[in-house]
Every structure is written in C-alpha cells, then in structure tokens.
N, CA and C atoms as a LAMMPS dump frame, in Angstrom:
ITEM: TIMESTEP
0
ITEM: NUMBER OF ATOMS
333
ITEM: BOX BOUNDS ff ff ff
-5.0000000000000000e+02 5.0000000000000000e+02
-5.0000000000000000e+02 5.0000000000000000e+02
-5.0000000000000000e+02 5.0000000000000000e+02
ITEM: ATOMS id mol type element x y z
1 1 1 N 0.84 -1.179 0
2 1 2 C 0 0 0
3 1 3 C 0.887 1.245 0
4 2 1 N 0.637 2.206 -0.905
5 2 2 C 1.491 3.396 -0.988
6 2 3 C 1.23 4.362 0.165
7 3 1 N 2.303 5.03 0.574
8 3 2 C 2.171 6.027 1.636
9 3 3 C 1.638 7.313 1.027
10 4 1 N 1.296 8.25 1.89
11 4 2 C 0.78 9.538 1.41
12 4 3 C 1.805 10.254 0.536
13 5 1 N 3.069 10.22 0.922
14 5 2 C 4.103 10.892 0.136
15 5 3 C 4.279 10.228 -1.219
16 6 1 N 4.184 8.911 -1.258
17 6 2 C 4.3 8.205 -2.539
18 6 3 C 3.124 8.572 -3.434
19 7 1 N 1.947 8.695 -2.854
20 7 2 C 0.756 9.076 -3.63
21 7 3 C 0.924 10.472 -4.215
22 8 1 N 1.47 11.367 -3.432
23 8 2 C 1.678 12.743 -3.896
24 8 3 C 2.688 12.767 -5.036
25 9 1 N 3.793 12.012 -4.896
26 9 2 C 4.798 11.951 -5.952
27 9 3 C 4.211 11.375 -7.221
28 10 1 N 3.403 10.329 -7.096
29 10 2 C 2.776 9.717 -8.263
30 10 3 C 1.835 10.706 -8.929
31 11 1 N 1.101 11.476 -8.138
32 11 2 C 0.164 12.463 -8.699
33 11 3 C 0.93 13.554 -9.433
34 12 1 N 2.083 13.964 -8.893
35 12 2 C 2.898 14.99 -9.544
36 12 3 C 3.375 14.51 -10.908
37 13 1 N 3.708 13.214 -10.994
38 13 2 C 4.166 12.671 -12.273
39 13 3 C 3.033 12.627 -13.281
40 14 1 N 1.826 12.3 -12.817
41 14 2 C 0.68 12.2 -13.712
42 14 3 C 0.165 13.58 -14.139
43 15 1 N 0.22 14.537 -13.25
44 15 2 C -0.312 15.879 -13.516
45 15 3 C 0.745 16.928 -13.16
46 16 1 N 1.801 17.049 -13.965
47 16 2 C 2.878 17.971 -13.599
48 16 3 C 2.423 19.432 -13.504
49 17 1 N 1.502 19.866 -14.388
50 17 2 C 1.074 21.258 -14.32
51 17 3 C 0.245 21.531 -13.069
52 18 1 N -0.502 20.551 -12.602
53 18 2 C -1.301 20.709 -11.398
54 18 3 C -0.396 20.838 -10.175
55 19 1 N 0.64 20.035 -10.132
56 19 2 C 1.562 20.052 -9.002
57 19 3 C 2.408 21.313 -9.002
58 20 1 N 2.722 21.836 -10.182
59 20 2 C 3.593 22.999 -10.278
60 20 3 C 2.843 24.303 -10.037
61 21 1 N 1.524 24.237 -10.133
62 21 2 C 0.748 25.463 -9.966
63 21 3 C 0.89 25.979 -8.542
64 22 1 N 1.232 27.247 -8.436
65 22 2 C 1.358 27.883 -7.132
66 22 3 C 0.239 28.893 -6.999
67 23 1 N -0.216 29.108 -5.81
68 23 2 C -1.267 30.108 -5.647
69 23 3 C -0.739 31.484 -6.074
70 24 1 N -1.548 32.165 -6.848
71 24 2 C -1.158 33.482 -7.338
72 24 3 C -1.696 34.532 -6.378
73 25 1 N -0.791 35.339 -5.883
74 25 2 C -1.209 36.415 -4.987
75 25 3 C -1.558 37.627 -5.827
76 26 1 N -2.726 38.127 -5.598
77 26 2 C -3.137 39.331 -6.31
78 26 3 C -2.667 40.535 -5.514
79 27 1 N -2.147 41.513 -6.235
80 27 2 C -1.702 42.726 -5.576
81 27 3 C -2.911 43.483 -5.065
82 28 1 N -2.748 44.095 -3.934
83 28 2 C -3.839 44.894 -3.379
84 28 3 C -4.091 46.064 -4.322
85 29 1 N -5.35 46.429 -4.518
86 29 2 C -5.623 47.553 -5.41
87 29 3 C -4.952 48.81 -4.874
88 30 1 N -4.276 49.492 -5.764
89 30 2 C -3.564 50.697 -5.361
90 30 3 C -4.533 51.869 -5.351
91 31 1 N -4.35 52.701 -4.36
92 31 2 C -5.152 53.916 -4.317
93 31 3 C -4.665 54.818 -5.443
94 32 1 N -5.595 55.485 -6.061
95 32 2 C -5.231 56.35 -7.167
96 32 3 C -4.428 57.522 -6.61
97 33 1 N -3.298 57.769 -7.192
98 33 2 C -2.455 58.855 -6.745
99 33 3 C -3.165 60.183 -6.986
100 34 1 N -3.05 61.147 -6.054
101 34 2 C -3.73 62.414 -6.229
102 34 3 C -3.405 63.109 -7.533
103 35 1 N -2.179 62.946 -7.988
104 35 2 C -1.803 63.619 -9.218
105 35 3 C -2.475 63.005 -10.444
106 36 1 N -3.071 61.81 -10.306
107 36 2 C -3.682 61.15 -11.448
108 36 3 C -5.205 61.097 -11.368
109 37 1 N -5.79 61.724 -10.383
110 37 2 C -7.24 61.713 -10.25
111 37 3 C -7.872 62.751 -11.165
112 38 1 N -9.086 62.461 -11.574
113 38 2 C -9.863 63.48 -12.263
114 38 3 C -10.099 64.587 -11.238
115 39 1 N -9.796 65.802 -11.613
116 39 2 C -9.971 66.886 -10.656
117 39 3 C -10.509 68.125 -11.345
118 40 1 N -10.997 69.036 -10.517
119 40 2 C -11.544 70.284 -11.035
120 40 3 C -10.916 71.438 -10.268
121 41 1 N -10.62 72.488 -11.008
122 41 2 C -10.096 73.707 -10.408
123 41 3 C -11.291 74.517 -9.921
124 42 1 N -11.3 74.853 -8.626
125 42 2 C -12.435 75.582 -8.061
126 42 3 C -12.082 77.011 -7.676
127 43 1 N -10.862 77.428 -7.962
128 43 2 C -10.441 78.787 -7.637
129 43 3 C -10.924 79.782 -8.677
130 44 1 N -10.538 81.04 -8.501
131 44 2 C -10.95 82.08 -9.453
132 44 3 C -10.217 81.926 -10.79
133 45 1 N -10.809 82.509 -11.83
134 45 2 C -10.148 82.513 -13.144
135 45 3 C -8.825 83.258 -13.022
136 46 1 N -7.807 82.747 -13.662
137 46 2 C -6.52 83.447 -13.669
138 46 3 C -6.532 84.474 -14.796
139 47 1 N -5.906 85.601 -14.54
140 47 2 C -5.912 86.71 -15.498
141 47 3 C -5.342 86.315 -16.855
142 48 1 N -4.352 85.431 -16.872
143 48 2 C -3.734 85.046 -18.143
144 48 3 C -4.542 83.973 -18.883
145 49 1 N -5.642 83.515 -18.278
146 49 2 C -6.499 82.525 -18.925
147 49 3 C -5.999 81.092 -18.82
148 50 1 N -4.942 80.869 -18.068
149 50 2 C -4.382 79.514 -17.986
150 50 3 C -5.227 78.58 -17.12
151 51 1 N -6.058 79.139 -16.254
152 51 2 C -6.977 78.336 -15.437
153 51 3 C -8.308 79.067 -15.331
154 52 1 N -9.374 78.293 -15.454
155 52 2 C -10.716 78.85 -15.319
156 52 3 C -11.474 78.058 -14.259
157 53 1 N -12.274 78.746 -13.482
158 53 2 C -13.082 78.083 -12.462
159 53 3 C -13.941 77.017 -13.137
160 54 1 N -13.918 75.817 -12.579
161 54 2 C -14.707 74.719 -13.13
162 54 3 C -13.977 73.904 -14.183
163 55 1 N -12.766 74.3 -14.521
164 55 2 C -11.996 73.557 -15.52
165 55 3 C -11.636 72.19 -14.946
166 56 1 N -11.858 71.148 -15.743
167 56 2 C -11.643 69.779 -15.295
168 56 3 C -10.426 69.186 -15.988
169 57 1 N -9.688 68.392 -15.244
170 57 2 C -8.484 67.745 -15.748
171 57 3 C -8.614 66.25 -15.519
172 58 1 N -8.47 65.462 -16.58
173 58 2 C -8.665 64.02 -16.454
174 58 3 C -7.414 63.292 -15.993
175 59 1 N -6.296 63.945 -16.018
176 59 2 C -5.049 63.3 -15.574
177 59 3 C -4.487 63.968 -14.332
178 60 1 N -5.346 64.513 -13.52
179 60 2 C -4.912 65.113 -12.272
180 60 3 C -4.432 66.536 -12.428
181 61 1 N -3.863 67.031 -11.364
182 61 2 C -3.357 68.396 -11.344
183 61 3 C -2.208 68.502 -12.34
184 62 1 N -2.289 69.456 -13.273
185 62 2 C -1.19 69.607 -14.236
186 62 3 C 0.134 69.875 -13.514
187 63 1 N 1.181 69.326 -14.076
188 63 2 C 2.514 69.441 -13.473
189 63 3 C 2.875 70.89 -13.162
190 64 1 N 2.51 71.765 -14.065
191 64 2 C 2.817 73.185 -13.911
192 64 3 C 2.284 73.73 -12.587
193 65 1 N 1.11 73.241 -12.154
194 65 2 C 0.477 73.771 -10.952
195 65 3 C 0.831 72.979 -9.698
196 66 1 N 1.434 71.808 -9.866
197 66 2 C 1.841 71.024 -8.699
198 66 3 C 2.954 71.72 -7.931
199 67 1 N 3.659 72.588 -8.609
200 67 2 C 4.781 73.292 -7.99
201 67 3 C 4.362 74.623 -7.365
202 68 1 N 3.071 74.967 -7.457
203 68 2 C 2.569 76.224 -6.904
204 68 3 C 1.51 75.87 -5.857
205 69 1 N 1.918 75.731 -4.585
206 69 2 C 0.996 75.256 -3.549
207 69 3 C -0.295 76.064 -3.447
208 70 1 N -0.216 77.388 -3.631
209 70 2 C -1.411 78.226 -3.523
210 70 3 C -2.456 77.845 -4.567
211 71 1 N -2.001 77.422 -5.736
212 71 2 C -2.919 77.021 -6.803
213 71 3 C -3.283 75.554 -6.657
214 72 1 N -2.325 74.72 -6.349
215 72 2 C -2.575 73.284 -6.243
216 72 3 C -3.672 72.971 -5.214
217 73 1 N -3.743 73.762 -4.165
218 73 2 C -4.745 73.551 -3.126
219 73 3 C -6.167 73.794 -3.628
220 74 1 N -6.288 74.424 -4.778
221 74 2 C -7.611 74.771 -5.306
222 74 3 C -8.117 73.757 -6.325
223 75 1 N -7.432 72.626 -6.428
224 75 2 C -7.897 71.519 -7.264
225 75 3 C -8.587 70.516 -6.341
226 76 1 N -9.755 70.067 -6.762
227 76 2 C -10.547 69.141 -5.945
228 76 3 C -10.808 67.88 -6.758
229 77 1 N -10.609 66.696 -6.17
230 77 2 C -10.967 65.474 -6.894
231 77 3 C -12.459 65.515 -7.255
232 78 1 N -12.793 65.119 -8.46
233 78 2 C -14.175 65.183 -8.927
234 78 3 C -15.103 64.422 -7.982
235 79 1 N -14.63 63.323 -7.435
236 79 2 C -15.47 62.538 -6.529
237 79 3 C -15.811 63.312 -5.256
238 80 1 N -15.043 64.347 -4.929
239 80 2 C -15.272 65.149 -3.724
240 80 3 C -15.994 66.466 -4.006
241 81 1 N -16.469 66.664 -5.231
242 81 2 C -17.101 67.938 -5.587
243 81 3 C -18.332 68.28 -4.749
244 82 1 N -19.213 67.331 -4.455
245 82 2 C -20.373 67.72 -3.635
246 82 3 C -19.955 68.358 -2.301
247 83 1 N -18.959 67.772 -1.642
248 83 2 C -18.493 68.337 -0.38
249 83 3 C -17.817 69.685 -0.613
250 84 1 N -17.053 69.795 -1.687
251 84 2 C -16.368 71.055 -1.986
252 84 3 C -17.373 72.172 -2.244
253 85 1 N -18.456 71.861 -2.96
254 85 2 C -19.486 72.883 -3.22
255 85 3 C -20.127 73.331 -1.91
256 86 1 N -20.357 72.39 -1.008
257 86 2 C -20.912 72.755 0.299
258 86 3 C -19.92 73.613 1.067
259 87 1 N -18.639 73.262 0.997
260 87 2 C -17.606 74.036 1.68
261 87 3 C -17.519 75.458 1.144
262 88 1 N -17.704 75.627 -0.15
263 88 2 C -17.609 76.96 -0.752
264 88 3 C -18.721 77.889 -0.273
265 89 1 N -19.844 77.315 0.16
266 89 2 C -20.951 78.138 0.664
267 89 3 C -20.688 78.623 2.086
268 90 1 N -19.732 77.992 2.757
269 90 2 C -19.389 78.36 4.129
270 90 3 C -18.085 79.152 4.119
271 91 1 N -18.158 80.466 4.346
272 91 2 C -16.941 81.291 4.283
273 91 3 C -15.871 80.887 5.3
274 92 1 N -16.261 80.162 6.333
275 92 2 C -15.289 79.75 7.345
276 92 3 C -14.586 78.439 6.975
277 93 1 N -15.029 77.785 5.901
278 93 2 C -14.402 76.515 5.525
279 93 3 C -12.987 76.748 5.019
280 94 1 N -12.186 75.73 5.133
281 94 2 C -10.785 75.817 4.703
282 94 3 C -10.679 76.169 3.214
283 95 1 N -11.49 75.512 2.38
284 95 2 C -11.444 75.754 0.941
285 95 3 C -11.862 77.183 0.609
286 96 1 N -12.923 77.676 1.234
287 96 2 C -13.383 79.051 0.984
288 96 3 C -12.327 80.067 1.42
289 97 1 N -11.676 79.802 2.545
290 97 2 C -10.615 80.71 3.011
291 97 3 C -9.424 80.714 2.058
292 98 1 N -9.073 79.526 1.535
293 98 2 C -7.952 79.46 0.582
294 98 3 C -8.258 80.272 -0.678
295 99 1 N -9.482 80.146 -1.156
296 99 2 C -9.865 80.883 -2.368
297 99 3 C -9.861 82.377 -2.091
298 100 1 N -10.405 82.783 -0.954
299 100 2 C -10.433 84.203 -0.609
300 100 3 C -9.013 84.762 -0.5
301 101 1 N -8.135 84.008 0.116
302 101 2 C -6.753 84.454 0.266
303 101 3 C -6.058 84.533 -1.099
304 102 1 N -6.307 83.536 -1.932
305 102 2 C -5.681 83.505 -3.25
306 102 3 C -6.172 84.66 -4.121
307 103 1 N -7.436 85.024 -3.987
308 103 2 C -8.025 86.07 -4.826
309 103 3 C -7.754 87.473 -4.299
310 104 1 N -7.269 87.594 -3.062
311 104 2 C -7.053 88.905 -2.461
312 104 3 C -5.755 89.531 -2.973
313 105 1 N -5.864 90.628 -3.748
314 105 2 C -4.654 91.247 -4.316
315 105 3 C -3.725 91.826 -3.26
316 106 1 N -4.243 92.172 -2.066
317 106 2 C -3.378 92.729 -1.031
318 106 3 C -2.476 91.672 -0.409
319 107 1 N -2.816 90.41 -0.6
320 107 2 C -1.997 89.325 -0.059
321 107 3 C -1.126 88.743 -1.167
322 108 1 N -1.236 89.25 -2.341
323 108 2 C -0.437 88.735 -3.44
324 108 3 C -1.198 87.714 -4.258
325 109 1 N -2.501 87.706 -4.088
326 109 2 C -3.316 86.757 -4.841
327 109 3 C -3.626 87.251 -6.244
328 110 1 N -4.589 86.619 -6.831
329 110 2 C -4.932 86.89 -8.218
330 110 3 C -6.297 87.563 -8.282
331 111 1 N -6.38 88.693 -8.898
332 111 2 C -7.657 89.345 -9.146
333 111 3 C -7.548 90.306 -10.278
C-alpha cells in the first residue's frame, strides 16, 4: 500500500502542471495617486487665462500647478465635488478661506 508521500509523488508525475501550480497572490488595489485623479479647479479665473473656475483635468493636477501650492490647493478630486461645493458656501471653511486668500490682491493673490 502506498504512503501519502508516494501518492503525492505519483500524482505529480501524472499531472505535472497541477503540481507545479502555485497560488497566485493578487496585488492589493492601489489607491489612485492624487496627481492622477480626475480633478476640477475651483479657484478664481486666472488673469492670463491659464486656469478657469470649473476647468476639469482628467489626468490630475497639471505638473505646472503642482509646484505652486497656492494654486494646487484649489484643485478638488471630482469625486469630492459635492463636499467642496458645500464648503464653498461656508466662508469659514478651509477651501473658501484658501480661495479668498488667493483672490485677495493685497496678499499677493490673483484678481
């Protein structure tokens, strides 16, 4: 009578692909990087026309604006727009304050 190990060896010989198959680990889904999310600019229109309020970007915040923190903060992931719109109605919200500060010419903002 064959032992368990002998049975396993015999099965490996009969079905080599079955024995060689290893469990495949699936990578955990990666969170979408902020720079690659669909986003919308919610700040004021820029005088040079390079950004307009409501302008949407399908590949995230453009590289040009990633280096300008005052502007980069005014991009909102599209999935978060309902909350952002609510925040804009509240002058005390962080987003509303950022926009007000950015638009204030006495602080060096854009107007």
